[in-house]
N, C-alpha and C positions, 0 to 999 in steps of 0.2 A: 466464502458466504455470499458475496455483495453478489457477486457475478450470479451463483446459483438461484437467490432469490428472486432477483431483477427475470432474468432470465425463466425461471422457475413460471415468474407470473405470465410473461409475453408466452411463454406455452400453453400455456394453462388456458389462456384468451386466442390462441391463435385461429381458429374456425372460426370463432364470433367476430373479429377484428378480420376476416377472410371475406364474409361474408356481408357484413357491412360496408367493407370498401367494394365490392364487387356490385351491390346494390347500388350507392351512394354515387358510384362511377355513371352505372346506365341510367338513372335518371338525369344526373344533369348531362350527359351527353345528348338525353332525348332532349331534354330544355333547351339546347343549343341548336340542335338537326330541326326545330320548332321555327326556332325563329323567322328564318327567310317567309316561311307561308303566315304567321303573324302580321311578320312586317308589311306586307302586301297588303292585309286587310285590316290595316290600325288603322286609319283613316276612319272607317267605318265604326269604330268603337269610341272617338274622338268624343263624340257625343256625350256619349253612354257616361264615359269618365271623367270628363269635364261637369255632369252632372250630378256626382256620388257628394257627398256630406262631403263638407272638406278636411274636417278633423278625420272621418274613415278614411279618405281619400291617401292622405299622410302618413298614415297609421300601414297602408301597405304599397305605398307608391311615392312616398317623398313629397317634395317641392315638385319633381316633374311630371309633366301630365302626359307626356310626351309617348307611348307605348311602341312606338315607331323604333326610338333608342335601345341599340342594346343596352344600355348600364339601364334603364328605367326598366325594360322587361326583368333582365334578369336578377336585378333588386326584387323586382315583384316575385317575381316565379322563386325564383333562390332564396336568395339572402334575406330577406322581407320575414318569412314561416319557414319553408320546408329544410332549408339546410341547416338553420338554425335546430331546429326541431330534429334532425338527425343526429347532428351532433349531440348536441343532449340527453340523447337518450340512450346512445352508446355510452356516451362519458357515467351517468348516473352507474347504470347496469355495471359499467369496468370498476367504479370508484367500490361499489357497494359486496365488488366480487374479490376486492382483497382483503383488508381486515376482518368484516365483517362475516366476509363468506367464507372467509379458512378457519374464522370461529366458529361459525355454525356446521362446517363440517371437520369440525374436530381436528386441524390439523394447526392452526397459531399455535396450540400449547408443544407442539413435538417441532416448526420451527423455533420459538423459543426455547426449546431446550440447547439448541444447539447455543456456541459460544460468542452471540450476537446479542446489543443491548436491544432494548426495545427502540429507541432512535435511530438506530441503524438498518432496524428493520424497516421501520414507518418510512423512511425515506426512500427503499427500495422498492415498498406497496406504491408508495405514491409516484416514484418515474415511472412505475409503470403506467400508470393514469397517465401520465404526461406524453410518453414516448405512444402510446395509444391514440389519444388524443389530436396528436401532433400528424399521424401516421395518417388515420382517415381523413381531416382538413389539406394532408398534401396529397390524396387522392382527389378529395373535392377541385384542387387545383390540379392538378394535372388534368383530367377531365375538361376543364375550362380551359385548360391552355390549348390541350388539342382541338376544342369545340372552337376554340376564337381562328386558330389556322383554319380548319376547315372550312367553315360558314365564312371566317369573314367578318366575326365581329368588329374588329378595330378597338379591340379593349388595351387600355394603358398598364402597361407591365407594373409600375408604380400601386397605383387604385386597385390592380389584381391582386399583389401579393399583401397590398395593407389590409384589403377585403379580408383576407384568409389571417393575419395573424388575430385581426381582431373577432372572427369565428374560435381562436381556439384560445384564445382570451376568454369569449364567453364561454365556451364548452367547459372551459375548466374552472372559472368562479361559477360556476352552479355545481358543478362534481365536486369541486374541492369543497362544497359547505355541505358535500352527500358522505364524500369522504370522512370529513370527521364529526360527525353523527354516528357515522357505523366507526368509525374509535375511540370515540363515546361511549357505545352501547352495545357495539358487537350485533347487533340487531340488521341484521342483511334486510328485512323487508321496511324497517323504520329507517335506515336509509334512505334504498329508495322511495319512500314518501317524503322525505324532506326534500329530497332533489328534487322529483317532480313539483313539488311544494312550492320552492322555490324559483323554478324554471315559470309556473304557470303565472306565480305571482307578478314576476317581473314582467311579464308578457301584458298579463291583464292592467297592469300599469300605463305600459308603451300602449296600447291599445283605447283605453277606456280613458283614461285620466283628459286628453286632449278635451275629448268630446265633450268634456262637462268642466265651461271658463271656473270658477272657483278651485275645480281640485285638478286643474292644467300642471301644478308645479311639483304633483306629488309622480312626474312623467320621470323628474332629474330621480327619483327614488329607485326608479328600475334600470338592471344591468344593461337591458335592450336600449337602454337611453344614450350608454355609454359605448355599446356593441357600433352602432351608426343606425339604428334603427332601423327605417325600409332603405337606409340609402348608403349603405356599406361601400359599396361598388364605386359612387358616386363619391363620397365622401374620402376616401382611402382609409389609410391609421392616422389617428389622430392620439398624439404623443400624450395630453394629458387625460383625456379619458381613457387610455390604453391604460398609464396608470393607477386609475383607479379599479378599474377589473381586476387589474394588476394588486392592487393592494387588498381588493377581496380575495383573493389566493392568498398572498401572504397568510394575513391574518385568519383567515380558515384551517389553514397547514397548524401554524400554531396554536391553534384551538386544537388540531388532531392529536399534535404532540401532547401539549399539556394534559389532555382528559386521558389519553394513551399511557404515560406513564403513571398514571395516578392509579386506574383501576386496576382488580383482579380480573385475571384473563378466564372465563370460563373453559371447563376441559371436557 
């Protein structure tokens, strides 16, 4: 039953996962292959970049203003916004399809009719969420590795791997909160709404809080802050910050377990 429920979850999402993997891979490769052209015209963009408001520039580029650097370019074009957006949307949708999706489709009660505990079933469903998110981020990593070799981006393997571990943890931290909402309510729409709200608030705190000096401290309440903000590729994996994201995942998973164990499942 453990293998059946886990692989059933993956099988149900195989087409969606394939579409996301192909789309994200194509986007990452396009950004990598565009870089040589950007590097040639970077000098003309420096004045514009340096004249941007400092808080706004840091939100999208971090400390570096050298857009001719592959690390700065990829942080700005991928890791600061688009890649987290891709991963969070996918992971939230995948989280919503597990407990809440099965319940609304009327299949959760059939799964629970088998000799399997709720705890075990919840772990199976959470494993689907983790596997799907890791697979998508793995495709992102593979695409960047190909782009690095093909274009000569000269990226550090350690920083590249660290940035993708942070990307996995960010996506899972948001999606596990959504997963907990689905386990607690069995409502797919609410699950997606909770995940979207958590992701949006985290990003807004990361971007807006530094623009107001008195609110700058709020940035540390954002999941994006612990992900690496606009510079995960430069910063790499920071164990303490990764630990915060992992703690959010663990706490949200425990909430999902407690709430799912105690409530009645809709038939």
